[in-house]
N, C-alpha and C positions, 0 to 999 in steps of 0.2 A: 696523216702524221701519227695518228694513235695506233692505227693498224701496224705500221710500220714498228712503233715502240712495242707493242705487245709481240709482234713477229721476233723482233731481236731479242726481246726479253726471254722469251720461251727457248730460243735458240742457246742463249747464255746458260739456262738452266740444265739443259741435257747434258749428258755426257758422251764423250767419243772413246772409241777402244782403240788402244794402241798394240798391234801384235808385235812380238819379238822371238826370235829363233836361238836356241840353246842347244848345247849338248847335255843329254839326258844322263845325269851322274848317280841317278837313284838305284839303289840295290835291295835286294830282298823284299821287296814289296809283293802285294797281292794285285791280282786283276779281277775286278768285279765285271762279268758277263751277264747284263740283263736280256732276257729272251722271252719272247711272246710268239709262238708260231701254232699254227693250225693244219690238221690233216684231215681234209673232209671225208675221206674212204678209208682210213685205217684206224682200227680201234686202239684205245689206250692199252689193252691187255697185251698188246703185240709189240708195243714200242718201248725202247729204254734210250735215256741219254747217257752217254759217256764223254769224259774230257781226258786227255792225256797231253803230256808236253815232253820237251826235248830232253829234260833232265831225268826222265823215265817214269815220272809219277803218274799213277793212274787213278781215275775216279772212276768206278765201275758201277752205273745205274745209278747215278748220283743221288746222295744221300741227305741233300740239306737244301731246303728253300725253293725246292722245283715242285709245282703242282700239276697233276693231270685231271682236265676235266672231261668226262665223256660228251659226246654230241651225237645226235641223229643225223642222217644222211642230208637232211635240209639245214645242218649248222645249228639246230637249236639244242640248248643245254639239256642233257637228260638229267630229271630230278634226281641229282645225289650230289652230296657233298664232293668237292674236289679231293681226291686223295692226294695225301702229301708223300712225297717220297722220302722213306725213312722213317725211324722213330727214336725217340730216346734210348741210351742203353739201358736205362732203368726198365722201360716198360719190355724192350727186347728179352731182356733176362728174365723178367716176370714171365712173359708168355711163354718163353722156352721151358721153363721150370714147371708151369702148370701144362704144358703139352706133354713134357717128359713124364709127368706124374700121371696124366690121364692116358696117355696113349704109348707107355714105354714099350708095348710088346708087338708095335707095328714094325713088319720087316721092310727090308729094302728090296724084296722079290727077287733074291739071287744075287743081288750087287753088294751084298755085305763085305766090309774090309775092316780092317785096324780101326781105319778113320771113322768107318760108319757102321757100326755094330747093329745098330737098329736107325730106322728113320722114322721119326716123328711127324714131319711135315712133307707136303709135296715137293718143296724145295730140296730137302734132303733127299728125297728119293731121286730127283733129277740129277743132284749133284753126284749121288752114289753111282748112277748109270753113267753120267759123263765120266769120271774117273776111271770106270771099267772100259769105256770106250764105246758103249751101247748106244743104239738110237732109243730115244724117248719118244714112242709113237703110240702107246697104249695107256694113255692116262686114264680113261673111262673104267680100265680095270685097276686101278691103283685106289686103295680105299682113301688114303690120305688126300689125293688130289679130288676125288667126288666129295669128302666132307668139307674141303675149304672152298669149294666150289670154281675149281680151276677150269674144268671142263666147260661149266655154263659160262665162264667169263670169256673163254675163246670163241664160243658160238655166238654171244652176243656182240663181242667184237668184230665179227663179219661183216654186220650191218650197221656198223657205228663208224664215227670220226672221233678225233681226239684235239683238243687244244693242251698244249704244255706250256708253260709260262713261271716265272720266276727268276732266280738268279742264281749263278755259281760264282765261287772263288777259286781261282787257278793261280799258279807261280807266275809272276810277271817276265814269262819267257815264252818263246815261239812254242805252239802246240795246235791243238785242234780239239772241237768237241763235234759230237754227231748224235743225231737222231735216228734210230735204224731198228729193224724188228728183230726178235730173236733174243733169247736170254743171253747176256754177255758175260764173259769172265777173261780172267789171265792164266794163261798157261805156258810156262817155259819162256817167260817175258815176251810172250806174243798175245795179241790182243784178238778174242773169238767171239764170234757170236753163234749160238747153238740153234741152227735152224731145223734141224731134226724133227722137232715136234711140230712143224710148220710145214712139212713136206706137201707138196701138191698145191699149195696155196701161193695166190700171187698177189703183189702189193702194188697198188697205184700209190707212187709217193708224191704225187702232186702236193702242193702246200702254198699256205699262205703266211708271210712274216708280217705281223702286226707291228712288232719292235724288236729291233737288236742293237744294242748299244754296250759299250766299255766304260764302265765308270759312272758317276754322277752327271747328270744333267747340267748344262750351263746355258746363260742366253745365247741365242742365235745358232745352237748346235744344230747341225744337219747331219741326219743318219742314212745314208744311200740305200739301206735295205729296209727302212720302213714302208709299210704299206705295201709291199711288193708280193708278186705271186709267180709261181712256176707251174704248168699245168702240162700234163702229158695224157694223151690219150691211149697211151699204150697200156694194155694189162701187164706186160712183162716188167721185169725188175729195171729201175732207171735208178742210177746214182746222181745227185745233184750236188755239185761241188762249188763252194764259195772260197775264194781266196781274198783274204783281207790283210790290208796293210794298216797296221794301228799305229797312230802318231799321237805320244803322250801330249797332254794338252792342260794346262793349268788357266784358271780365271780369276782375276783378281777385281772384285768389285770396289767402288768408289769408298763404300762404307766400310772397307778392310776386311769382307768376308773372302775367303779363300776356297776356290772348288778346284780339286783335283780330279780330271776326267781324262778322256781320250777322243779323238776324232779318227776316222778311217776311210778308206777307198777300198772299192772292191770289184773282182772280175768274176764272172759265172762260167761254169761248165756243165755239161750233163751229158751220160752216155749210158747205154744200154748195158747190162752186165747179167750174169748168170750161165754163161756158155751159149752153145748154139754155134752157128755160122756167123751172125752177127754180133754175139754177145762177147764181152770182155771180162776180165777177171775183176772181182769186186763185190761190194755189199751194196743192195739197194738201200737208200736212205739219204739225208740231208747232211752234208760234211761241210764244217766251216772250219778251214786252216788259215790260223792267223800268224802273224810274225810282226815283232815291234820294230820300229822306227830306231835308230840312234839320236835321233834329233827331236826335241820337244819344242811344242810352240806355247808362249806365254801371252794372254790377252790382259791387258790392264785397262781398266776403266779410268778416265782421268776428266775432272771437270774442265769445262771450257774457259 
């Protein structure tokens, strides 16, 4: 009898979760995407993370709350602080002013224009070349690139891997984000990755996804892509695609705490890209395309 009493008492103290289905009427919200993925054989210096949505907004080489950790080919962290993508506008302005003061006479190596009368950094030289439509393949002969260690970073990246982690915030509409090699930019409303400086290189885009979620965690949440891995033995370019259906989800605890989150389902696809008889058009990398369900799920904890 005592055991039965304890069992029933414990059952009485527990809570049960009641699911409900509603039409999602929220508008103008942001969607938080948490990402943690590892590329064992592609260095951080080659990879960029970009996001874009159907409203036309693009986030090029995402500038907030994303970190890159260099790894050796055994997956061990290279002893260096993870680099954060982006910096404050104040530090950017200070660095640019200092660079302009110290190196104001650096040329654009024939790519000068009204927009680029001089090029103080390696990125400015690359941008000037891009606007001229020239291939940027001689970084070792560009003083700015040698000074900033651009060439050495590329060489080191050939024998390294990379872990990319953090979060980004996007509009709560359909869109995609991707991790791919090459410097990215927008031109005439088209999203482009500049692979000219990486000519002759091949990237094995095998990867592990330690974590991928949309929004804050809630009790009992299941993220289908957590601890997943896709491996290709091919040295050629491969595009990995994930098609994600995001369902807005809220969780109301018995103590009144409210969690706004999302759950999702996913399908996968991969193909060889880059031309040739078997190749198709596309860019090597990991692409996550997501769309949002018009319905939302609400979980409510209730005492028995």
